[in-house]
C-alpha positions in Angstrom: 29.7 -1.7 -16.4 29.5 -5.1 -14.7 26.3 -7.0 -14.2 26.4 -6.2 -10.5 26.3 -2.4 -11.2 23.2 -3.0 -13.5 21.5 -4.9 -10.6 22.4 -2.1 -8.3 21.2 0.8 -10.5 18.1 -0.6 -12.2 15.8 0.1 -9.1 17.2 3.7 -9.1 16.2 3.9 -12.8 12.8 2.6 -11.9 12.4 5.4 -9.2 13.3 8.0 -11.9 10.7 6.5 -14.3 8.0 6.6 -11.5 8.6 10.3 -11.0 7.1 11.0 -14.4 4.0 8.8 -14.0 0.8 10.6 -12.8 0.0 9.9 -9.2 -3.6 9.0 -10.0 -2.7 6.2 -12.4 -2.2 3.5 -9.9 -2.2 0.6 -12.4 0.6 2.2 -14.4 2.6 2.9 -11.3 2.4 -0.6 -10.0 3.0 -2.3 -13.4 6.1 0.0 -14.0 7.6 -0.9 -10.6 6.8 -4.6 -11.0 8.4 -4.7 -14.5 11.6 -2.9 -13.2 11.9 -5.2 -10.2 11.4 -8.4 -12.4 14.0 -7.3 -14.8 16.4 -6.7 -11.9 15.6 -10.2 -10.6 16.4 -11.8 -14.0 19.7 -9.9 -14.3 20.6 -11.1 -10.7 20.1 -14.7 -11.9 22.7 -14.0 -14.6 25.1 -13.2 -11.8 24.6 -16.8 -10.5 24.9 -18.3 -14.0 28.2 -16.4 -14.7 29.6 -16.8 -11.2 32.9 -18.8 -10.9 32.5 -21.1 -7.9 36.1 -22.3 -8.1 37.6 -19.1 -6.6 37.1 -17.3 -3.3 37.9 -13.9 -4.9 35.3 -11.2 -5.1 33.7 -11.1 -8.6 31.9 -8.5 -10.8 34.0 -5.9 -9.0 33.8 -2.2 -10.0 35.5 0.8 -8.3 34.5 4.4 -8.4 36.7 7.0 -6.6 34.6 9.3 -4.5 37.4 11.3 -2.6 40.9 11.2 -4.0 44.1 11.9 -2.0 46.0 14.9 -3.5 48.9 17.0 -2.5 46.6 20.0 -1.9 44.3 18.0 0.3 46.6 15.7 2.4 44.0 15.4 5.2 41.7 13.2 3.0 42.5 9.7 2.2 41.2 8.0 -1.0 37.6 6.9 -0.6 36.3 4.5 -3.3 32.9 3.0 -3.9 34.0 -0.6 -4.5 31.4 -3.3 -5.2 31.9 -7.0 -5.6 30.3 -10.2 -4.5 31.4 -13.7 -3.4 29.4 -16.8 -2.9 28.0 -15.6 0.4 26.5 -12.3 -0.8 25.4 -13.7 -4.2 22.4 -15.5 -2.7 21.3 -12.6 -0.5 21.2 -10.3 -3.5 19.1 -12.9 -5.5 16.8 -13.3 -2.5 16.4 -9.5 -2.3 15.5 -9.1 -6.0 13.1 -12.1 -5.7 11.2 -10.7 -2.8 10.7 -7.1 -4.0 8.4 -8.0 -6.9 6.4 -10.1 -4.4 6.1 -7.0 -2.1 4.8 -4.9 -5.0 2.3 -7.6 -6.0 1.0 -7.8 -2.4 0.2 -4.1 -2.5 -1.6 -4.3 -5.8 -5.1 -4.2 -4.3 -4.4 -3.6 -0.6 -2.5 -0.3 -0.9 -5.0 2.5 -1.6 -3.0 5.7 -0.6 0.4 7.0 -1.7 0.8 4.2 -4.2 3.6 5.9 -6.1 5.5 6.6 -2.8 4.9 2.9 -1.8 6.6 1.6 -5.0 9.4 4.2 -4.7 10.1 3.1 -1.1 10.5 -0.5 -2.0 12.7 0.2 -5.1 14.9 2.4 -2.9 15.0 -0.3 -0.3 16.1 -2.8 -2.9 19.0 -0.6 -4.0 20.2 0.0 -0.5 20.0 -3.7 0.5 21.9 -4.8 -2.6 24.5 -2.2 -1.8 24.8 -3.5 1.8 25.6 -7.0 0.4 27.9 -5.9 -2.4 29.9 -2.9 -1.1 33.5 -3.7 -0.1 34.3 -0.6 1.9 33.5 -0.5 5.7 32.5 3.1 5.8 30.1 2.8 2.9 28.7 -0.5 4.3 27.9 1.5 7.5 26.2 4.2 5.4 24.0 1.8 3.5 23.4 -0.4 6.6 21.8 2.6 8.3 20.1 4.0 5.2 17.9 0.9 5.0 16.2 2.1 8.2 14.7 5.1 6.4 12.4 3.5 3.8 11.5 0.7 6.2 10.5 3.3 8.8 8.2 4.9 6.3 6.7 1.6 5.2 5.8 0.7 8.7 4.7 4.2 9.7 2.7 5.2 6.6 1.2 1.9 5.3 0.9 0.0 8.6 -2.4 -1.6 9.4 -3.2 -0.4 12.9 -3.1 2.7 15.2 0.1 1.7 16.9 2.1 1.8 13.7 3.8 5.1 14.5 5.0 3.8 17.8 6.3 0.6 16.2 8.1 2.5 13.5 9.9 4.7 16.0 10.7 1.7 18.2 12.2 -0.1 15.1 14.2 3.0 14.2 15.6 3.9 17.6 16.5 0.3 18.6 18.5 -0.3 15.5 20.1 3.2 15.4 21.2 3.1 19.0 23.3 -0.1 18.5 24.9 1.3 15.4 26.4 4.4 17.1 29.0 2.1 18.7 29.8 0.6 15.4 30.5 4.1 14.0 33.0 4.7 16.8 34.7 1.4 16.1 34.8 2.2 12.4 36.6 5.5 13.2 39.1 3.6 15.5 39.8 1.2 12.6 40.3 4.1 10.2 42.8 6.0 12.5 44.8 2.8 13.1 45.0 1.5 9.5 44.3 4.6 7.4 41.8 2.8 5.2 38.3 1.4 5.2 38.8 -1.0 2.3 37.6 -4.4 3.4 40.1 -6.4 1.3 43.0 -4.5 3.0 41.4 -4.8 6.5 41.2 -8.6 6.0 45.0 -8.7 6.0 45.4 -6.3 8.9 46.3 -7.6 12.4 44.7 -6.0 15.4 45.9 -6.5 19.0 43.9 -8.8 21.2 42.6 -6.0 23.4 41.6 -3.9 20.4 39.9 -6.8 18.8 37.8 -7.3 21.9 36.7 -3.7 22.0 36.0 -3.6 18.3 34.1 -6.9 18.3 31.8 -5.6 21.1 31.1 -2.4 19.2 30.2 -4.3 16.1 28.2 -6.9 18.2 26.0 -4.1 19.6 24.9 -3.1 16.1 24.5 -6.6 14.6 22.8 -8.2 17.7 19.9 -5.7 17.4 19.4 -6.5 13.7 19.4 -10.3 14.3 17.7 -9.7 16.8 19.1 -11.4 19.9 17.6 -11.3 23.4 17.2 -8.8 25.1 17.1 -6.4 22.2 14.4 -8.3 20.3 11.4 -6.4 21.5 11.1 -4.2 18.4 10.7 -7.1 16.0 7.2 -8.5 17.0 5.9 -5.0 17.3 7.2 -4.0 13.9 5.8 -7.1 12.2 2.4 -6.7 13.7 2.0 -3.0 12.7 3.7 -3.3 9.2 1.7 -4.0 6.1 2.0 -7.5 4.7 4.7 -6.4 2.2 6.7 -4.8 5.0 6.6 -8.0 7.0 7.8 -10.0 4.0 10.9 -7.8 3.4 11.6 -7.5 7.1 11.5 -11.3 7.7 13.1 -12.2 4.3 16.0 -9.8 4.2 16.4 -7.2 7.0 16.9 -9.9 9.7 19.8 -11.3 7.7 21.8 -8.0 7.9 23.0 -8.7 11.4 24.1 -12.3 10.8 25.7 -11.2 7.5 27.6 -8.6 9.4 28.9 -11.2 11.8 30.0 -13.4 8.9 31.5 -10.6 6.8 33.2 -8.5 9.5 33.3 -9.8 13.0 34.6 -13.4 12.4 37.3 -12.7 9.7 38.5 -9.3 11.0 38.5 -10.1 14.8 39.2 -13.9 15.0 40.6 -13.8 18.5 37.6 -11.9 19.9 35.2 -14.2 18.0 36.7 -17.2 19.8 36.8 -15.3 23.1 33.1 -14.3 22.9 31.7 -17.5 21.5 30.4 -18.6 24.9 28.5 -15.3 25.2 26.9 -15.8 21.8 26.0 -19.4 22.5 24.4 -18.4 25.8 22.4 -15.5 24.3 21.3 -17.7 21.4 20.1 -20.6 23.5 18.2 -18.3 25.8 16.6 -16.7 22.7 15.7 -20.0 21.1 14.0 -21.5 24.2 12.5 -18.2 25.5 11.0 -17.0 22.2 9.7 -20.6 21.4 7.9 -20.7 24.7 6.6 -17.1 24.1 5.3 -18.1 20.7 3.1 -20.8 22.3 1.0 -18.2 24.1 0.6 -15.6 21.4 -2.9 -14.9 20.0 -1.9 -12.8 17.0 -1.0 -14.7 13.8 1.8 -12.3 12.9 3.3 -12.3 16.3 3.5 -16.1 16.3 5.6 -16.0 13.0 7.6 -13.0 14.3 8.7 -14.8 17.5 9.5 -17.9 15.5 11.8 -15.8 13.3 13.7 -14.7 16.4 14.2 -18.4 17.3 15.4 -19.3 13.8 17.8 -16.4 13.5 19.4 -17.3 16.8 19.8 -20.8 15.5 21.8 -19.2 12.7 24.1 -17.4 15.1 24.9 -20.7 16.8 26.0 -22.1 13.4 28.1 -19.0 12.6 30.0 -19.1 15.9 30.7 -22.8 15.8 33.5 -21.5 13.6 33.8 -24.4 11.3 32.8 -25.0 7.7 29.7 -27.1 8.4 28.2 -24.7 10.9 28.8 -21.6 8.7 27.5 -23.2 5.5 24.5 -24.5 7.4 23.8 -21.0 8.8 23.9 -19.4 5.3 21.5 -22.1 3.9 19.2 -21.6 6.9 19.2 -17.8 6.3 18.2 -18.4 2.7 15.6 -20.9 3.6 14.2 -18.6 6.3 14.1 -15.8 3.7 11.7 -18.0 1.7 9.6 -19.8 4.3 8.9 -16.9 6.7 7.8 -14.4 4.0 5.5 -17.1 2.6 3.9 -17.6 6.0 3.4 -13.8 6.4 1.8 -13.8 2.9 -0.6 -16.5 4.1 -1.5 -14.5 7.1 -2.1 -11.5 4.7 -4.5 -13.7 2.7 -6.5 -14.4 5.8 -6.4 -10.7 6.9 -7.6 -9.5 3.4 -10.7 -11.8 3.7 -11.6 -11.6 7.4 -9.9 -8.3 8.6 -8.6 -9.9 11.8 -5.4 -11.7 12.8 -6.6 -12.9 16.1 -6.3 -16.7 16.3 -9.5 -17.3 18.2 -11.6 -16.3 15.2 -10.1 -19.0 12.9 -10.9 -22.7 12.8 -11.8 -25.1 10.0 -10.3 -23.0 7.2 -9.5 -26.2 5.4 -13.2 -26.7 4.7 -13.8 -23.4 3.0 -10.3 -22.7 1.7 -8.8 -26.2 0.8 -6.0 -24.9 -1.4 -5.0 -22.3 1.2 -5.0 -25.2 3.8 -2.6 -27.3 1.7 -0.2 -24.4 1.1 -0.3 -23.4 4.8 0.5 -27.0 5.8 3.4 -27.2 3.4 5.1 -24.0 4.7 4.4 -25.1 8.3 6.3 -28.3 7.5 9.1 -26.3 5.9 9.2 -24.0 9.1 9.8 -27.1 11.3 12.6 -28.4 9.0 10.8 -31.4 7.6 13.3 -33.5 5.5 12.9 -32.7 1.9 12.4 -28.9 2.6 15.0 -26.2 2.4 15.3 -25.7 6.2 16.3 -29.3 6.9 19.7 -29.1 5.1 20.6 -25.8 7.0 19.5 -27.0 10.4 21.3 -30.4 10.0 24.6 -28.7 9.1 24.2 -26.2 11.9 23.7 -28.9 14.4 26.6 -30.9 12.9 28.9 -27.9 13.2 27.7 -27.0 16.7 28.2 -30.6 17.9 31.8 -30.4 16.7 32.3 -27.2 18.7 30.2 -27.9 21.8 27.9 -30.9 22.1 25.9 -29.4 25.0 25.1 -26.3 22.9 23.9 -28.6 20.1 21.7 -30.5 22.5 20.1 -27.3 23.8 19.6 -25.9 20.3 17.9 -29.1 19.4 15.3 -28.5 22.1 14.3 -25.4 20.1 13.5 -27.7 17.2 11.1 -29.6 19.4 9.4 -26.5 20.7 9.3 -25.1 17.1 7.4 -28.2 16.0 5.0 -27.7 18.9 4.0 -24.1 18.2 4.0 -24.5 14.4 1.8 -27.7 14.3 -0.5 -26.3 17.0 -1.0 -23.1 14.9 -1.7 -25.1 11.8 -4.1 -27.4 13.6 -6.1 -24.5 15.1 -6.3 -22.6 11.8 -6.9 -25.4 9.2 -8.7 -28.1 11.1 -11.6 -28.3 13.5 -15.2 -27.1 13.3 -15.8 -23.6 12.1 -16.7 -21.0 14.8 -20.2 -19.6 14.9 -18.9 -16.2 13.9 -16.7 -17.5 11.2 -18.1 -16.5 7.8 -17.8 -19.6 5.6 -18.6 -17.9 2.2 -15.2 -16.5 1.6 -13.3 -17.9 -1.4 -10.1 -19.8 -1.6 -6.9 -18.1 -2.7 -7.1 -16.5 -6.1 -5.1 -17.3 -9.2 -2.8 -14.3 -8.7 -2.1 -15.4 -5.1 -1.5 -19.0 -6.2 1.1 -18.0 -8.7 2.7 -15.7 -6.1 3.2 -18.7 -3.8 4.3 -21.1 -6.5 7.9 -19.8 -6.8 8.3 -20.1 -3.0 7.1 -23.7 -3.1 9.5 -24.6 -6.0 12.5 -22.9 -4.3 11.8 -24.6 -0.9 11.5 -28.1 -2.6 14.6 -27.4 -4.8 16.8 -26.5 -1.9 15.5 -29.5 0.1 16.1 -32.1 -2.6 19.0 -30.6 -4.6 21.2 -28.3 -2.4 24.4 -28.9 -4.4 24.1 -25.8 -6.6 24.0 -23.7 -3.4 26.7 -25.7 -1.6 29.1 -25.5 -4.6 29.0 -21.7 -4.7 29.4 -21.4 -0.9 32.4 -23.6 -0.2 35.3 -21.4 -1.5 33.9 -18.3 0.1 33.3 -19.9 3.5 36.8 -21.4 3.4 38.2 -17.9 2.7 36.3 -16.5 5.7 37.7 -19.2 7.9 41.3 -18.9 6.7 41.7 -15.3 7.9 43.3 -15.1 11.4 43.7 -18.0 13.7 40.4 -19.8 12.9 41.1 -23.2 11.4 
């Protein structure tokens, strides 16, 4: 078996192990889940070490036949479980395996009920997300793409922090499921035209212009909800506020990337004519989302909602880069997705640190945290700077390339997107100023301790990764170039 199959199956093995651990032994449950997730992470790093960046072909491929075409059963075509990765999916798999141990660590003391089920939900989520990024069959992609909803629905609904968690869980589930129904119909149309759902064959298949437009719209309905784009973004702030800290970490870090990954993997290479045709639509929706959600962020009073709305703005910045349809824009979008997968989870972890100590996320209760929590203040300031793409942090490289690509495609769109950067700096710096600086409020209890050693070592890998990407992006760029060129060469996109 290839390394990729090991990465895919290890969390399943961890779930099997947890079934035999007594439910009352919380420490053993958490340590078992943590060890399995860390082993998975280190094996995923081996994928990067052994990855050949000089080719655009899928690597570490494995194929398992699920349904085989026979003379006795002519109505069935061959359905194979094919997995493989290129430079694009490699980093999303590593990001997934990096964040799952963090999610388990976050729940070490805060999760008191159903601890075994909590760990099983995150290990199952890990397997499903890795499958989404590695499977090379359109039908199986759809299956795993939708299956991710189930553990996330439970994480929000069972371990959420407030009374509205059930409503938020259903809202998240129904919004994302509704959009995907159209994608299923499109998938059936593709199957009946081509007789296959193998992605590598579909890349070489030509669809008529009318059919491309219909299929692109159906896929867009599914992926736009996941990004999320305006006006189907309402579920995201609600889900973030009600989810536990670990749920917000994985939601911001990985699940928001599924929509943009879908655009990159399917919509752009399979329907190139429709992608060019609908580029003005995507640009318009993205600019509206960037400006509207940035202005909305300025008037939020809940710490989690501020970061959630800023995530919408950042992900719509990504879609502008993707639909610039040139190498700079697409590479910048991928780097920005990876950076957002580091910075946004770190900010949610920082909000979780405050919530664990003060039991509130309302902004008006916080001021002068830098006096009583100096180390927390420094880390919060660092990730605020990373969130506004300060040069030297990971987001700067991505946003610079996105704007370069967008300017080549449409200079007006690049100008409007840049206004989102100004508004982003406004809400991020204002938030940092109100939380860290100033005079402590009369009801602010000043005896709470700074971040613990465990919390510091949880933030340290995020800090190292953000600085590494900011100062030395070449290892990431080298892996991405061939894969992005391969995406662009399909169809009429040059």
